[in-house]
C-alpha positions as CSV (number, residue, x, y, z in Angstrom):
1,M,35.6,-4.8,43.7
2,S,38.1,-3.5,41.0
3,P,39.0,-5.3,37.7
4,A,41.7,-7.7,38.7
5,L,45.5,-6.9,37.4
6,I,48.2,-9.3,36.9
7,A,52.1,-9.6,36.7
8,V,52.9,-11.7,33.8
9,H,56.2,-13.4,34.2
10,T,58.6,-14.7,31.5
11,T,61.9,-15.2,30.5
12,L,64.3,-14.3,27.5
13,P,67.9,-15.2,26.6
14,D,69.5,-11.7,26.3
15,E,68.8,-8.0,27.1
16,A,67.9,-6.9,23.7
17,S,65.4,-9.4,23.4
18,A,64.0,-8.4,27.0
19,R,63.6,-4.7,25.9
20,A,62.3,-5.3,22.6
21,L,59.3,-7.6,24.1
22,A,59.0,-5.1,27.0
23,E,58.6,-2.0,24.5
24,A,56.4,-4.4,22.3
25,L,54.3,-5.1,25.3
26,V,53.7,-1.3,26.1
27,Q,53.2,0.1,23.0
28,A,50.2,-2.7,22.2
29,R,49.1,-1.3,25.7
30,L,48.8,-4.8,26.7
31,A,51.2,-3.9,29.8
32,A,51.3,-0.6,31.9
33,C,55.3,-1.1,33.0
34,V,57.4,-3.8,31.8
35,Q,60.6,-4.3,34.0
36,W,63.5,-6.7,32.9
37,H,66.6,-7.8,35.1
38,A,69.2,-10.5,34.9
39,I,68.9,-13.9,36.4
40,A,70.9,-16.9,36.7
41,S,68.8,-20.3,36.0
42,V,69.4,-24.1,36.4
43,Y,66.8,-26.7,34.8
44,V,66.7,-30.0,33.1
45,W,66.1,-29.5,29.0
46,Q,66.6,-32.6,27.0
47,D,67.7,-34.8,29.9
48,A,70.5,-32.6,30.5
49,L,71.5,-30.0,33.3
50,Q,71.3,-26.5,32.0
51,R,73.0,-23.3,33.8
52,D,72.0,-19.9,31.8
53,A,72.3,-16.4,32.1
54,E,68.5,-15.0,31.3
55,W,66.4,-12.0,31.6
56,R,63.4,-12.2,33.6
57,L,60.3,-9.9,32.4
58,L,57.6,-8.5,34.5
59,A,54.7,-7.0,32.9
60,K,51.7,-5.2,34.8
61,C,48.5,-6.0,32.6
62,R,44.5,-6.2,33.0
63,A,43.8,-9.9,34.2
64,A,40.8,-9.6,31.3
65,H,43.8,-9.1,28.8
66,W,45.7,-12.6,29.7
67,P,45.1,-14.7,26.6
68,A,46.2,-11.8,24.6
69,V,49.0,-10.9,26.7
70,R,50.1,-14.8,26.6
71,D,49.5,-15.2,22.8
72,F,51.5,-12.0,21.8
73,I,54.6,-12.6,24.2
74,A,54.6,-16.4,22.6
75,A,54.3,-15.2,19.2
76,R,57.4,-13.1,19.6
77,H,59.3,-15.6,21.9
78,P,62.6,-17.2,20.5
79,Y,62.3,-20.0,22.9
80,Q,60.9,-23.4,21.8
81,L,59.1,-23.5,25.4
82,P,58.7,-20.2,26.8
83,A,57.5,-20.2,30.5
84,I,54.6,-17.5,30.5
85,W,52.9,-17.2,33.6
86,S,50.8,-14.7,35.3
87,S,49.7,-14.2,39.3
88,L,47.1,-11.7,40.6
89,I,48.2,-8.3,42.0
90,E,46.9,-6.2,44.8
91,A,47.7,-2.9,44.4
92,S,46.7,0.5,45.7
93,A,43.6,2.1,44.1
94,A,46.0,4.8,42.7
95,Y,48.2,2.5,40.8
96,H,45.5,0.0,39.7
97,D,43.8,3.4,38.2
98,W,47.1,4.0,36.7
99,V,47.6,0.6,35.0
100,W,44.1,0.2,34.1
101,Q,44.2,3.6,32.1
102,Q,47.7,2.7,30.7
103,T,46.3,-0.8,29.2
104,D,43.1,0.9,27.4
105,P,43.0,0.3,24.1
106,Q,40.9,2.6,23.5
107,S,43.0,5.5,24.7
108,A,45.1,8.1,22.5
109,A,48.3,6.3,21.2
110,R,51.3,7.2,22.8
């Protein structure tokens, strides 16, 4: 069985912060690929119903890197209480190998 991959999810308030975090994750080799897209969110915060435009980030990472990825995102996140969560990925062998190669901290700098 191959070592596990995860998809790490978070939301950000604007496209500029989503892009900056995506690029930082890839440059740090914590994510092989990060996608972001506009979403609409409804939630209760401080006893008030909130309706916000946000940007969702989806990063493909090694499961073993979860603590580092989570802490990396939290340290750079503008929200007081960011949603940072992961889910397991079942991927084709070729895609798995590519993610694994791109997230190898021993690989040459990009």
